[in-house]
N, C-alpha and C positions, 0 to 999 in steps of 0.2 A: 350466422354472426361469427367469423373466426378470423384468429391470427397466429400465425408463430413466424418470432421475431428473425432473422436474417443475421449469423453471424459477421461481424465486422471484418474477419481474419478469420474464412474457413481453412480448411486445408487437415491435413492429416494430426496436426499439431490440438489443435482445436478437437476435433473425432475423439483422439487418444485422453484424454482431459475430462471429457463431457462421459465418455465411459467411467471412468475414474472416480468422477464426481459423484456420478448415479449412482457408483457400488460403495459409494463410502458411506454407511452412517452413525457413526460415529463425529456426533457435531459437539462432542465435549473435550477436552483435552484427558487423558488417562489421570487417574488419581495422584500418581509421583508427580511432584514436581520438573522433572528433569528427562520425563523417558517419552520418548519418542509414539506418534501414533503411528495407528499399522499404513494410513495413508501417507503420512509425511516420511516411513520408510522405501512407498512405494516410490513416492516423488523424486526420492532424493537415486533411487537405482534408476530412475527415468534418468536422469542427470539434468534437472530442471535448472539446476543451482550454478547449470554450466553453461546455460543457452545463451549469455551475452560475452564470457570468457571465448578469449582469443583461441584459437586452434592452435597456437602456437603455444600455449599455458595451459591444453586440454581441454579445453571446452569447445564448444560447438560455432562460436563465433557468428552466433545468427542477428537479425533483424531487432530491434524491441516491436515489432510487431507480431514476430513468434513468438515473445513472452507473453504478448497482451494477449494472444488465444488461448494461450495458457489462464491466464485469466479470467477473462471472457467466461469461459467452460466454468469453471472452479464458481464464479459467483452465481449461475443459473443455481446451484442447490448449495448457495447460501455455504460452503466449504471454509472452515476456518482455516488460511494457512497463509504463515509471512511470506507468501510469494514478490511479494513487492521489495520487501527489506533482504530480506536474503538471495534472489535471483538476480535485482536490480542492483538496490542500491548498495549495497557492501563489495558486489563484483566489480561496478562500475568505481567506485573511489578506490578499490585495494588495485587496478590498470593504473589507476594516475601515480601508484607509488611501485610499480613493477623493477626502479633502480635500487632497493631497498633490498638487499640480500634476503631475505625472507619470504618476501609477498610470492614471489613463484613457485615457491614448491607450496605455498596458502593455496593461493590460483586454481594448484592442479589439483590438493586436496578438496577445495570446496568443489569443484566442478563435479570429482569421483565419489560424491558425496560421503567423504570422511572426516571432513568437518564441514562447520557451519557458522556464517559469521555476522549475529547479531549487530546491524548499525545502526545508530542511533545519529540525526541529524539534528543540530542546536537551530532551528529554523531562525529564533529572533537575533543571532550572531551576526547573519546575515543580512542584517540592512547597516544602512552606515553609521559608523557611531555607538551602533548596540555593542551591549555586555555580553559576557557568554556565562551561561549556568557552572560549567566547570573551569575552572582554571588551573591550567600549571602552572610551580609557585618555580622559584628558581632551585629550589632544591629538590627539582624536581619529585613533590610530592602534591598532588590532586587535592584541590578544595572545590566543595558542590556534589551536588547530588544530578543522576541522572532522575528523570521523569518517564514516564509509561512506556520505558522499554519492553517490546511485545516480546516474549515468550512462549507461546501460543505452542510451538514447539521449542525443543532446547537444541544450544546456539552451546560450540566451543570455544568461540569469542566474543569481545565487545571492542565495536570499532566507534568512535565519537569524534570529531571535531571542539577542539578547545583552540583558546587561548595562551600564549605563555608569558609570564613574567610581567614584567614594568610594561615593554613596549607593547605585548596584546598584537605577538607575532602569531599568525595564524597555523596551527598543528592538528595532525591526525594522529591520534593515538591507537594501540592495538592492546588492547589486554586479554588475556586468559578468562574466562567466564568463571571455572568454577569457587573460583578461591573468591571469588565476589556475593556469591550467594548465597550466604551466611549475613550480607549487609543487604539484603532485597526484602523488600515489605510487598508482595503479589497481590493481583486486585484482579476478577473477572469482572468482565464485560458484558451486557446485557445478548450479544451478539456470539459468545462463546468466545470468545479472546481474552487470555490470561496477559496482563501485563504487570510491568514492576517496578516499581521506585529502587532505586540502586544507590544508596549514600557513597559516595568515594572518596568520604575526610579523610586525609593520610596516608591516602593509598600512593604507592610509588610509579611511577614510569618512568624507569631506566632511559638511556639514548636506545638500546635497540627498539625501546617497544615505540617510536616516535618516528614514524612512520617517514613524513613530509613535513614540509617548514614555504610557509612564504604564500604568495599567490596564489601559486599552483594548488595550494590547499582549498582557495576561495573557485577557483575554478572548477577543482574536480568536486567540489561539495554542492556546486549552481546546476553543473551536469544528473548527477546522481540524485538531485532532491527535485527535477527536472522530471523524469523518469520514475521519480514516487508517483509525485504526485497525479503524471499521465495514466500510469496502472491503479491508480484511486478511483481516477475518474473512467477508466477499464474497467472495474468491477462495479461500480454503478448503473453501469449500462448494462452488463450482465442480467444484472438483479433485476435489473428495470424492466426487462424486456421478460422474465419470466415469472413477473409478477402481473403483467399485463395479460398472458399469455393465462399464470389462473385464477385471474378475475372473469377474464372471459366464459372458461369454461364452466365456472361458478354460474354465472349468469344465465348460462345457455342450461343448465341443469336444474338448477333450485326453481322451483312457484312459489308464488304469493297472489291469491285470493283466486287460484285457478288457473293462471299464467307465469310464461316464465318472466323472471326476473329483467329477462336481454330485452324486452319488450316496454319496458317503461321507460320512455325519453328522457325521461330527464337521469338515469343513470345510464343512457347510452351518452348523452353531451357530455358526461364526466368524463367514463371511458374515453371518450374522444380526444377531450384534452391532454387525458395520459399521455395517448397513442401522439399527439402529436410534439409533446414535450420530451416523449423518449427518441421521437424521430431526430426534431434537432441537436438534440444530446449528442445520439450517435454519430450524425455528421460531423459535427466538431470534433469529438474526440477522435474519430478513423484518419481525419485528416491530419490534425495533428500527431498524431502516432506515425503515420506515416512520413513525415517531415520527421520526423527525427533518429533515422536511419539505426544506427545502433546505439540510440541511445546518450550519445555525448550530445547531446543540444543546451547550450546553453538555457535558462529557466528566464520565461521573456513574458510580456503584459497578455501576451497570445493564452501561455498556459494558466495564469492566473486570473485570467478572463473565465478559461471556460471552466475553470476550478470554483471558482465562484461563481459561477449559473448551475451548474453541480450541486452545489451545496442545496439550495432552492428548489433541483428537480428532484433530484433524489427525497427531499422530505415532503414533495407535492407529491409524487408518485408513493411514498409509503403510507401519507396518510390516505389516499383516495382508493390502492389494495385494499386495507383495513375496514373503510368507510362501506364500499359494495359488497365484501363480505358478511356485514352486517357488525361492525366493532369492534374494538378491543376483546371484548366481554365473551363474544363468539368466535374470533378464530386463534387464539392462544394456541392450541395446538396443532394450529394449518401451515403447511408451508410458508405458504405466505406470509404468516407473520412472523416467521422467522427470518426469510426474504428482506421483508422492509425492518426488520433490525438492522440485520450485517449492512445493507443500503447507508442508513441513517450513520450505522458508526462508520462507516468507508468513509463515507462524504467530511468526515475531520481526519483523515491521516493524511500525513504531507500537505498540510496547510488545511486548517478548516478558514472561515468566513472573516474572522477578524485577521487571520496572518494573512489573507490572500490582500485585502483592504488596506493591511498597513504596508507592504509589500509595493505594489501600486504609486499608495501615497509618495514613498519613497524615495522611487522610480521618479514620480512624477516633478517632486519636488529640485531634482538633482538633474532631471532633460532641464529644465526652468532654469538652475544656475549655471549649465554646463550653455546656454543659448544669447 
């Protein structure tokens, strides 16, 4: 009984990323809150933040599938890095604001690794008639707080979508991050990811800090959120393939009652269930990523349904891998446990089960009203 996961997007990007992921043994961030890990400095030097940035702005102008190859490879070793947010969501949002005087120099700095933008999308604000967790008052002051800001690696700027004044006009706001760190409360996740809540009450966002207004914000947020959701699915597929490989190796090498564990039919049946779920997920995710081109596709029912499905698949793969390794008490120090926690935590990024269902419900109601 043997298995080796075939990468969805093979090539030089995947091979390079896999070598880096295998060599990076620092699974937790450094002690200093705003210090970059060695692996993140390597990622910046490799130009990964510029993969989706246009060549005219100093980037590679590549497709989302190229970035997906990187994410899949890193996920195979449960490496914690904000790749989706820094390399896809933030560049796509900034690209929609290129008419703003300060954006093109920032894009060039991001592509060169001299700056890093932490983008926080308010997913609830995408629903029809929904409010925003942060509001921009007419006096240019922000009200509210951001939850779950991913600062697993340091950033120079904070980019968020919110609504302005009494009219509720959508806006994109860019703020320097360092002055806001004193307002942040940091949390460590089970997968080693560092997130924080930032209180923005009373923070001033001047005219130069507002990059974009109006319906264009909704379109930009929609495509960026779609890319983030797809990359979260890619991450789950990468971790899932590695979990199956490690589970098969474990069953082939461990014995019980004088025979290999892999000879027990009940264990083989559960492993087959994992394999079937993995192959189904791999096919769905690969198709959507290939269709997305450079990541500018709008969020669709297909993305929501696949993301919803991946939430259940990630949980099943993680629970089965742990169980087939003998249970959590037996596996805490094993790589498969880190992969399981990485997969479960990743399934909550860019749309958890509830958010996907809320969006699908709202879309169904809107379609029925138009009919």
